[in-house]
Every structure is written in C-alpha cells, then in structure tokens.
Steps between C-alpha positions, in 0.01 A plus 500: 500500500308684768562417861248236609273645767268202544606186685468172312756310707314470829340164568138547604327235707167429329386232744155563643395747229287256301761503221416236239871451436545379859165371617438272200835321502362193679202485266688551174838342577425269792751662731569842651875482573596638158598835354194628311603635160189404308186718490549832321511755776800691631667471839574873501334762720228686310578852387437710814297759309241228440476389860492862616197569279321193632579582862386858459160389369458228762550757774157634414243335728241429228545236231176542311405460137766663287488680166780444252656842430606622157853530638523117513426465129723793412791342689475193274462712187800714592713198593427316174575811292820580687635148547387326179373764258158334520220755456177425687177678575260441788220336302739229377579387856339292770604369841530124544564312827819330380648411162406131512149598605496743208597219263222287648248780451604544138484125438147482642375804310653450156488119470265210562559152638675289239660799325870478430749730674862511392810533720876480437672262743713481697290777652344623825300203626173680599434554127436127459314481830258780406437353156439142605331591829241698308431218256683650206723311260876544539698563182880510527740690272830415673792743490808392304828468690758697302867536596454548873174689479155454342294639213137468396399245239303749291448262212362242744280768654346585165440134425335440839278807468386375159447138598386517865311830476565626852286782637778639716875507544666571835830675440772542763689825429763508651505123522485311830700287582760573228522881532476587129367837389351419157617736229258725314518306171408175676210665680377662179492161328308348791251787473464460121435125528250540782308794361454328164341204680301697758710375793501713817851533646523531878848638570636445850749785546547481876878479458513798262639741757786261588716556192871446556811684378306804380279309257152634419182303536300465177126490578318268262209739444740774386679319216231531228138573420445124483627459856288786631193347335527155663681556830402481864807614694550418868754662730560576866738663745512177699817337361656840430480633855458177700138572597302196372322486835322825412335328199514801270499432126371677193374420153522689171277432199567743218223389266167657610302222331696239692471671835149647501301194608796350687551805722125526558498137615796565733330808642155357568656199676736732696804312376656834410432676832839558668548475877633811669831343604570384146469844343696677777792259479508497119484877466779549754710246312453660160544853632790449740659160440712544188832554678439193719419296188808613310723412793327166550552411133870587530523264796313225316732537199795458732336187639460364148867559426597346834292190429626460142864534604463272803341221299758527220780480752365260759229288338598391146200370310256750653426825312241777488301648216604864513182697582403833350245568773395391849664348808430142393765278343435204270778263609613220270610189692495265200877475499482299821333209323229461766134419452258774604408311816868450587564871438221617725591245768857624492397864537254431779655215700870563445529875436202580725369774272151537353490592129215470250511174303559585134229259387246711689523734201449222246671181392752721319639586844657157544849546642430855622399674822397860569710687753383823670806720555304790650668443834802636693826392341612319814192279477558441131868418554413248769238336277738476205761346727243238602433423134874460436538264796189300407619455142840383624329258738279357228793469258705319763213260567463425127875432462516278809 
C-alpha cells in the first residue's frame, strides 16, 4: 500500500459554512446537539488540486459570462474510459445542474402526468419525491433480501412492466442506500425487459466512482445494445470528490433518437448551460484527483471494517450490509426488537447521533438506518460507542 499523503483524520469544523449536514439538524431532527452522520457528503478536506484551480480562477478580477471549454468534456470522457472502460463522445453528453435535477428534467420531458414510473425500494428517497411531486404514478418493484444482501426481483419487474405499463424506470447503479453494484447480467435483463416495452431507463450512477476493494463500476448503458438504446445516464464528481456545493453533474444519452429532442429542449431552456465554477472544479477533479480518491476509498474501506468489527464485538444484534461501493452503510438494527420509532428515538435521544431513518427509503427499510462513515475515524469511533451505550441503556430499561 502506498504511503497516504492526504489527511482524512483531521476533524474540520464546518459550523458557519452553510453546511446542510449541520445547519439543518434542528429542522430535520429537532435538535442540534448530535453527531451528524446522515446526509451523503464527506467530512474530509477537498482534494487541494481542486481548490487550487478554483482559487486561481477567482483571483481574476472579472467574473463574466463563461464559455464551457472542450477540456471540460474531454476530462469526463477520459475519466470514464480510464476508470470504467465506458466509451463516450461529446455529442452524447450534456451538463445538468445536479443529478436529482437531471432526473426531474428527464421525468418532465419523457413522461406526462399520470404516467407510471418504476423504482426499486428501499432506494434513494428523492426518486419517489420527484415522481409523485410531478404528478406521476409510483410503481414499486422492491428488492429481495437475500442472505445478508439484496437482489433484483427480475420476474416481478417483467410482470410490472407488462401489467402497469410504466413509461420510465429510475435505476440506482450502484444502489443507494445498500451499496450494491449490479452485475452485468442483471443490468442486461433490465435493459431487455425495458426496451421490449419502450420504457426509458434513467440510471443514477453518482456513486459509480466510489467502488470499494478494487471493484469496477458497470455502467448500465455499456452492458448491451438494449441498454444503450433506452438509457439516460446521470453522473457527477460531487460524491466522488466531496464537491456537491459546486453543482456539477453530467448526462449521457447514447441513442441519438432518444437524445435529439431532449437535448434541444435542455439547451433552449438553458438547463444544460454550466456555470464557470462547476466546470473548473469538475475538470480539476477528473484531471488531478485520482490519487486523492484512491486514498480516500482506502480510508473508507478501513472505516467499514472498523464499523463491522465494532458492532460484531460490542453491539450484538446490529449488523451491516457489506457495501460494494460508497461511504454509506445500510445498518440492520432488527435484532434489537425495537419498533422503527423506538429505534430512531434511541439513536437521536440516547446515542445523540443523526442517521437517516431506513423507512425514508421505503417501507422495506423498517428496522434499518443509513450511516455515513465518510468521517474521521475518531468521530466514527465515538459515534459507535454512543450506539453501544444507548443499546445497553435501552436493553437495561426493557429488562427492569
């Protein structure tokens, strides 16, 4: 293992920076005296090559209208080829101001009010919000729990596509909150089912760069001709390099018939016009951030192992679903025998930590919570100790 040259152990005070993770605690959790391990951003300092590029540009005294250089697009093309073996060309790509916004744009362009859109819970909660908030009909194809992990219900998917006739499917690849990278055969079958029925597949691949233990991301659009024909792929450097505040995301539509009118609509409404700061930060990340990313992923893997071992040793009845990607852990508290409300009350009021309620991702999240371990290990260790003590306290109270 190379010597680690970036610091992931320092605790950075984020108070007063407008950080959602801190500033929204009172609004979301009703208190601020808790350790925030919920929203999916990292507590690590951004790769200095990114901040250097931003600072250098901001030293110039004029911040006028900016033109997006070819080097920005080429940095994404080169990164996808090098990192994932995903071949892209410029005309297949467009800028979008955030992945969820990109999903919303696709929903509004490709579907009408009342149309069905399919998701696979437990899954990233904005999928449901975008569907229902735009007056579309939610169709659920729940994942199947299988020996400590999950798999797709492909037979159920085919039945739902035939009976409910959705216009769109929103795929999470890798999956949030569970951390599964879907295998190529599974993705090919999804593509076959959807293409045969004329279903557009919007694939959220924002966690694709965060593969653990040397695994490779498998882009949906790359697995077959069927997938390329029906896919709208969304990605971003935001989770990868801890720069969501720069709001830099991108879209890939391989099929020219699918993208022609869509990209024209994005362009004339200036949805696909990138701000200067977004392109500068993203290009610096893709050109100069790989070593930082590799070291960060090593640190995150160590945090996963630390968490798994701590819970097995100190908190019997609480386990994790071993992730293949990302810095988010799907934690199984069902062994404690608590209701969901009791679980969340225990975590918040006894352990004093803020995690995402598992039912936020669908009713299939009952008994679970999502834990963000993208934080210094000392912070993580303290939080896990609080969970251990809170569980012991609750167990004592039940036995009394």
